[in-house]
N, C-alpha and C positions, 0 to 999 in steps of 0.2 A: 308502916302500911306497905305491903308489897306493890310493886309497880306492874302494870299490865305490859304484855310483850310489846305492844305498839308504843308504849310510853318510855320504854327503856332506852337509855342513851346508846348510841352506836358502839361506844367503847365498851360498855358492859356486855353487849351482845358479842362483841369480838372476843372478850376474855372468857365469856361463858361457853360459847360454842367452839372457839378456837379455829373458826373457819375463815375469818377475814385476816389472814396473815398478810405480810407485806408482799409476798410473791403473788398471792391471789389478787391482791389489789392492783398490782402491776399488770397482771393478765387481763383484768377487766379494762384497764386503760388501753391496752393494746387492741382490744376488740371494739373500741368506740367507733361508731359509724363515721366514715370520712366526710369532711365538709363538702358542700356542694361546690362544684367547679374544680376540685382537686383532681390530680391524676388518679388517685386511688378510687375516687367516685366513679370515674369512667372506665378504669382498667382495674377491676378488683384483683385480677391475677397478679398484678405487679406490687401489691401491698407488701409482700414479704421480700421483695427484691431489694437489692442494695442500691445505693445512690448511683453508682457507676452504671448499673443496668438501665437506669432511667435517663441517662445522658443521650441526647440526640446524636445520631451518626451522621455527621455532615458529609461524609464521603459515600453514604448509602446510595445505591442505584434507585432512582425513582421508579424505574420500570420493574424492578425486581420485587417479588413478593413471596411469602412463605405459605405453602398450602396447609390449611388447617381443616381437618375433617369436620364437615357440617352435615346435619341431617338433610337429606334430599339433594346434596351437592352432586351426586352421581348422575342426576337427571339433567343437569345443566351442561350444555355443549362446551367443548374445550375452547372453541374460538368465539366465545360470547363477547369478548372485548376486542375492540378495534385496535390494530397496531398503530402506534403513533407515527412511525415512519411512513407506513402505507397511507395513512390519513393525510400526512403532509404532502406526499407525492400526488394524491388526488386533488388537493387544493391547488398545487402548481399546475396540474393538468387543466383545471378550469381557467387559469390565466392563459394557458396556451390556446384553449378553445376560443377565447375572445380574440386572439390574434388570427385564428383560422376562420373566424366568422366574416364572410364577405360584406355583411351589413355594418361592420365596424369601420369607422373612418380610417383611411389609409395610414395616416401618421400615427393614429392610435394603435393600429395593428403592429406597426414597427415598434412602438413603445412597449406594447405587451410582449413582443418577442424579446426585447431587451430585459424586461422585468423577469420573464421566465428564466432566461439564462443567468441573470444575477442571483435569483433565488436558488437555482440549482447549484451554482458555485458555492454559495454560503452553506447550503445543506451538506455538501460533500466535505467542506472544510470543518464543519462543526459536528454534525450528527454521524456521518460515516466515519470520520476520524475517531470519534468516541467509541463507536462499535468495534473498530479494528483495535483500538487500545484495550478494550475490555477483553477481547479474544486473546491478544498477545500477553496480557497479564494474568490470564486464567480466571478472570471474573466473568465467567460466561453463564450467568444465571438466567433462567427462563423468565420471560416477561409475563405480564398479566394477560397478554394476548395468546399465550401458550407457545410462543416461538422462541427458539434459542437465538443468540446473536448471529451465529453463522447462517441460520435460516433467514433471518431478517436481511442480512447482507446480500445473500443470493437473490432475494426478492427485489432488493433495491437495484442490483445490477440489471436484472431483466427488465424491470419497469422503467428504469432511467434510459436504457438503450432505446426502448420503444418511443419514449417521449422525445429524446434528442433527435431521433430519426424524423419524427413528425415536425419538430422545430426547424430542422434543416430544410425539409421539403417545403414547408410553408414559406420560408424566406426565399429560397432559390427559385422555386417554381411559381410563386404567387406575388409575394410582397416586393421583392427586388425588381422584377419586371414592371410592376405597377408604378413603383417609384421612378424608374427610368422613363416611363411614359410621361411623367410629370416633371421631368428635367432634374430629378434628384438622383445623384450617382455617388456611390461610395468610392473614394479615391484611395488607391493602394499607396504604400510607402514609396515604392520605386517610381510612382507616377508624379511625386511631388518634386518641385524645384529645390535646389540646394538651400536657398534662403528659407523656404517653407519647412524643410526638414530641421534646420538649425533652430528655427523659432519653436517648433513643436518639441524638440529635444530639451530646450531650455525650460519650456513650460512644464514638461513632465519632471525634469530634474528638480526644479525649485518649488513647484506647487502641488504636484500629484504624488511623487515618490515619498516625500516626508510624511504623508498621512496614511500611507499604505500600511496594513497590519499583516 
């Protein structure tokens, strides 16, 4: 009794039609839908990539990006993203504004001036040094904000000079005189006695210098 097509074993269909060869079976396996949560499920264009292509680049610049044509992208402004360095300087400016505010308690104003200066020092040691290193090594990729590293560096110079001038004016013209009226004076090194200089030198040599980076 002949078997219906739906009842025929797969092996018989394979021999009869000659269409389910080993190569075709492998092709079907390759086109299986990726599992949920896999890289291929979220990045279909990387399915055919090699394993090395999927390795994360630990040295990649977090600000760098690759422009990919997208429908309607031409309508988006070039500077639609905020620059990270400019945003950080704006944050430190708000710290300076607290020091400039006459309603802030006097000692807090002095403290905010110190915080501003410390923040700016660290910013130049880390962020500005990184920008200069990228320029020196030729890794001058445009950031998501649309600026080249040299453009960011020029912006930092201009903005920092303005903020440092405000910082100096706030201290010399406002905070320092107010502290003097309250009997608080900053003593210069040459105004210290010899024993005081020796004590401070020992303190710096044994407790401060070892932890400096």
